[in-house]
N, CA and C atoms as a LAMMPS dump frame, in Angstrom:
ITEM: TIMESTEP
0
ITEM: NUMBER OF ATOMS
225
ITEM: BOX BOUNDS ff ff ff
-5.0000000000000000e+02 5.0000000000000000e+02
-5.0000000000000000e+02 5.0000000000000000e+02
-5.0000000000000000e+02 5.0000000000000000e+02
ITEM: ATOMS id mol type element x y z
1 1 1 N 257.631 -157.015 120.94
2 1 2 C 256.97 -157.754 121.996
3 1 3 C 258.025 -158.534 122.747
4 2 1 N 257.842 -158.621 124.037
5 2 2 C 258.703 -159.468 124.848
6 2 3 C 257.834 -160.495 125.561
7 3 1 N 258.393 -161.646 125.823
8 3 2 C 257.711 -162.719 126.55
9 3 3 C 256.397 -163.108 125.881
10 4 1 N 256.472 -163.585 124.653
11 4 2 C 255.286 -163.943 123.887
12 4 3 C 254.933 -165.412 123.99
13 5 1 N 253.688 -165.714 123.714
14 5 2 C 253.176 -167.081 123.714
15 5 3 C 252.295 -167.258 122.49
16 6 1 N 252.658 -168.211 121.633
17 6 2 C 251.823 -168.561 120.491
18 6 3 C 250.869 -169.644 120.965
19 7 1 N 249.591 -169.356 120.951
20 7 2 C 248.566 -170.245 121.506
21 7 3 C 247.693 -170.758 120.374
22 8 1 N 247.618 -172.056 120.229
23 8 2 C 246.755 -172.658 119.206
24 8 3 C 245.454 -173.076 119.872
25 9 1 N 244.367 -172.584 119.326
26 9 2 C 243.037 -172.871 119.874
27 9 3 C 242.382 -173.975 119.079
28 10 1 N 241.997 -175.028 119.76
29 10 2 C 241.376 -176.177 119.097
30 10 3 C 239.857 -176.175 119.214
31 11 1 N 239.3 -175.364 120.11
32 11 2 C 237.848 -175.307 120.307
33 11 3 C 237.255 -174.164 119.498
34 12 1 N 237.241 -174.31 118.211
35 12 2 C 236.811 -173.228 117.323
36 12 3 C 235.328 -172.894 117.469
37 13 1 N 234.556 -173.733 118.139
38 13 2 C 233.123 -173.458 118.281
39 13 3 C 232.832 -172.38 119.329
40 14 1 N 233.755 -172.14 120.252
41 14 2 C 233.554 -171.112 121.269
42 14 3 C 233.672 -169.721 120.648
43 15 1 N 233.074 -168.745 121.279
44 15 2 C 233.145 -167.361 120.832
45 15 3 C 234.601 -166.883 120.891
46 16 1 N 234.994 -166.038 119.937
47 16 2 C 236.38 -165.59 119.831
48 16 3 C 236.869 -164.928 121.112
49 17 1 N 236.085 -164.037 121.681
50 17 2 C 236.498 -163.35 122.909
51 17 3 C 236.765 -164.356 124.026
52 18 1 N 235.934 -165.365 124.145
53 18 2 C 236.121 -166.387 125.174
54 18 3 C 237.409 -167.172 124.935
55 19 1 N 237.7 -167.487 123.682
56 19 2 C 238.924 -168.231 123.36
57 19 3 C 240.164 -167.393 123.671
58 20 1 N 240.108 -166.092 123.393
59 20 2 C 241.246 -165.223 123.707
60 20 3 C 241.443 -165.132 125.214
61 21 1 N 240.358 -165.031 125.967
62 21 2 C 240.473 -164.978 127.431
63 21 3 C 241.04 -166.275 127.994
64 22 1 N 240.709 -167.415 127.391
65 22 2 C 241.292 -168.691 127.809
66 22 3 C 242.788 -168.718 127.513
67 23 1 N 243.177 -168.179 126.364
68 23 2 C 244.596 -168.094 126.021
69 23 3 C 245.324 -167.169 126.997
70 24 1 N 244.684 -166.059 127.374
71 24 2 C 245.278 -165.13 128.338
72 24 3 C 245.456 -165.796 129.703
73 25 1 N 244.52 -166.632 130.089
74 25 2 C 244.643 -167.361 131.36
75 25 3 C 245.816 -168.334 131.303
76 26 1 N 246.015 -168.984 130.171
77 26 2 C 247.161 -169.889 130.006
78 26 3 C 248.47 -169.106 130.094
79 27 1 N 248.499 -167.932 129.477
80 27 2 C 249.676 -167.07 129.535
81 27 3 C 249.972 -166.691 130.991
82 28 1 N 248.94 -166.309 131.713
83 28 2 C 249.128 -165.897 133.106
84 28 3 C 249.628 -167.056 133.966
85 29 1 N 249.132 -168.26 133.735
86 29 2 C 249.621 -169.426 134.487
87 29 3 C 251.109 -169.664 134.215
88 30 1 N 251.53 -169.46 132.97
89 30 2 C 252.922 -169.719 132.598
90 30 3 C 253.878 -168.63 133.079
91 31 1 N 253.473 -167.358 132.958
92 31 2 C 254.4 -166.247 133.189
93 31 3 C 254.081 -165.396 134.414
94 32 1 N 252.974 -165.654 135.077
95 32 2 C 252.658 -164.951 136.308
96 32 3 C 252.076 -163.557 136.146
97 33 1 N 251.72 -163.175 134.923
98 33 2 C 251.052 -161.888 134.713
99 33 3 C 250.202 -161.964 133.457
100 34 1 N 249.255 -161.042 133.35
101 34 2 C 248.343 -161.041 132.205
102 34 3 C 249.033 -160.436 130.988
103 35 1 N 248.723 -160.931 129.806
104 35 2 C 249.285 -160.325 128.598
105 35 3 C 248.652 -158.961 128.338
106 36 1 N 249.398 -158.108 127.649
107 36 2 C 248.912 -156.77 127.328
108 36 3 C 248.355 -156.683 125.918
109 37 1 N 248.802 -157.584 125.031
110 37 2 C 248.404 -157.522 123.631
111 37 3 C 248.178 -158.939 123.104
112 38 1 N 247.229 -159.057 122.185
113 38 2 C 246.946 -160.335 121.534
114 38 3 C 246.827 -160.074 120.034
115 39 1 N 247.633 -160.784 119.252
116 39 2 C 247.574 -160.673 117.801
117 39 3 C 246.729 -161.815 117.259
118 40 1 N 245.816 -161.483 116.356
119 40 2 C 244.933 -162.472 115.73
120 40 3 C 244.962 -162.265 114.223
121 41 1 N 244.519 -163.252 113.478
122 41 2 C 244.397 -163.121 112.032
123 41 3 C 243.336 -162.063 111.738
124 42 1 N 243.537 -161.219 110.702
125 42 2 C 242.564 -160.153 110.398
126 42 3 C 241.128 -160.645 110.204
127 43 1 N 240.952 -161.838 109.667
128 43 2 C 239.594 -162.359 109.462
129 43 3 C 238.887 -162.66 110.779
130 44 1 N 239.645 -162.809 111.845
131 44 2 C 239.06 -163.132 113.16
132 44 3 C 238.705 -161.884 113.956
133 45 1 N 239.229 -160.748 113.574
134 45 2 C 239.047 -159.545 114.381
135 45 3 C 237.694 -158.882 114.179
136 46 1 N 237.028 -159.161 113.067
137 46 2 C 235.733 -158.531 112.797
138 46 3 C 234.714 -158.904 113.868
139 47 1 N 234.012 -157.921 114.369
140 47 2 C 232.969 -158.158 115.349
141 47 3 C 233.47 -158.421 116.76
142 48 1 N 234.767 -158.331 116.965
143 48 2 C 235.318 -158.575 118.295
144 48 3 C 235.155 -157.33 119.148
145 49 1 N 234.551 -157.49 120.295
146 49 2 C 234.4 -156.368 121.217
147 49 3 C 235.705 -156.157 121.971
148 50 1 N 235.826 -155.013 122.594
149 50 2 C 237.023 -154.693 123.363
150 50 3 C 237.176 -155.663 124.529
151 51 1 N 238.388 -156.114 124.768
152 51 2 C 238.657 -157.001 125.888
153 51 3 C 239.259 -156.208 127.038
154 52 1 N 238.94 -156.576 128.269
155 52 2 C 239.46 -155.824 129.414
156 52 3 C 240.973 -155.99 129.543
157 53 1 N 241.68 -154.881 129.684
158 53 2 C 243.111 -154.851 129.963
159 53 3 C 243.968 -155.537 128.905
160 54 1 N 243.461 -155.667 127.683
161 54 2 C 244.246 -156.278 126.626
162 54 3 C 243.875 -155.656 125.288
163 55 1 N 244.886 -155.291 124.517
164 55 2 C 244.663 -154.753 123.185
165 55 3 C 244.72 -155.906 122.185
166 56 1 N 243.782 -155.934 121.247
167 56 2 C 243.752 -156.961 120.203
168 56 3 C 244.125 -156.3 118.887
169 57 1 N 245.136 -156.874 118.225
170 57 2 C 245.615 -156.327 116.961
171 57 3 C 245.579 -157.412 115.891
172 58 1 N 245.385 -156.992 114.653
173 58 2 C 245.369 -157.928 113.523
174 58 3 C 246.777 -158.067 112.953
175 59 1 N 247.123 -159.287 112.547
176 59 2 C 248.413 -159.568 111.926
177 59 3 C 248.222 -160.721 110.955
178 60 1 N 248.532 -160.488 109.686
179 60 2 C 248.326 -161.511 108.66
180 60 3 C 249.214 -162.73 108.826
181 61 1 N 250.274 -162.638 109.609
182 61 2 C 251.172 -163.77 109.81
183 61 3 C 250.609 -164.79 110.801
184 62 1 N 249.609 -164.401 111.547
185 62 2 C 248.983 -165.306 112.517
186 62 3 C 247.914 -166.117 111.794
187 63 1 N 247.878 -167.407 112.035
188 63 2 C 246.873 -168.279 111.432
189 63 3 C 245.518 -168.068 112.123
190 64 1 N 244.402 -168.357 111.442
191 64 2 C 243.079 -168.114 112.02
192 64 3 C 242.813 -168.846 113.339
193 65 1 N 243.454 -169.954 113.589
194 65 2 C 243.195 -170.692 114.829
195 65 3 C 244.306 -170.481 115.865
196 66 1 N 245.073 -169.406 115.719
197 66 2 C 246.155 -169.129 116.652
198 66 3 C 246.05 -167.712 117.209
199 67 1 N 246.609 -167.534 118.398
200 67 2 C 246.714 -166.228 119.037
201 67 3 C 248.153 -166.057 119.496
202 68 1 N 248.688 -164.87 119.329
203 68 2 C 250.033 -164.559 119.81
204 68 3 C 249.878 -163.507 120.89
205 69 1 N 250.132 -163.905 122.121
206 69 2 C 249.935 -163.043 123.278
207 69 3 C 251.271 -162.635 123.864
208 70 1 N 251.316 -161.435 124.451
209 70 2 C 252.551 -161.004 125.079
210 70 3 C 252.465 -159.634 125.696
211 71 1 N 253.632 -159.094 125.989
212 71 2 C 253.775 -157.787 126.6
213 71 3 C 254.343 -156.826 125.574
214 72 1 N 253.992 -155.562 125.682
215 72 2 C 254.572 -154.562 124.811
216 72 3 C 256.062 -154.437 125.13
217 73 1 N 256.885 -154.285 124.118
218 73 2 C 258.315 -154.114 124.311
219 73 3 C 258.583 -152.763 124.963
220 74 1 N 259.493 -152.764 125.921
221 74 2 C 259.865 -151.519 126.562
222 74 3 C 259.092 -151.193 127.805
223 75 1 N 258.248 -152.094 128.242
224 75 2 C 257.496 -151.838 129.478
225 75 3 C 258.023 -152.672 130.608
């Protein structure tokens, strides 16, 4: 991954998809483009619907209240 952003979400009451989209908006404000991938803790990925223009992947190194957003390497 290149140009990543580790985003800590404090509003755990919101739906997961909404929280990821808020994190993606923060990424876009900082870097001027939308992220292509978002890594979440495996326990958070269950029941998550597909997000537009972003792939969501599980990674055990990510904490449940964090998202790691970025671009695929080599693009």
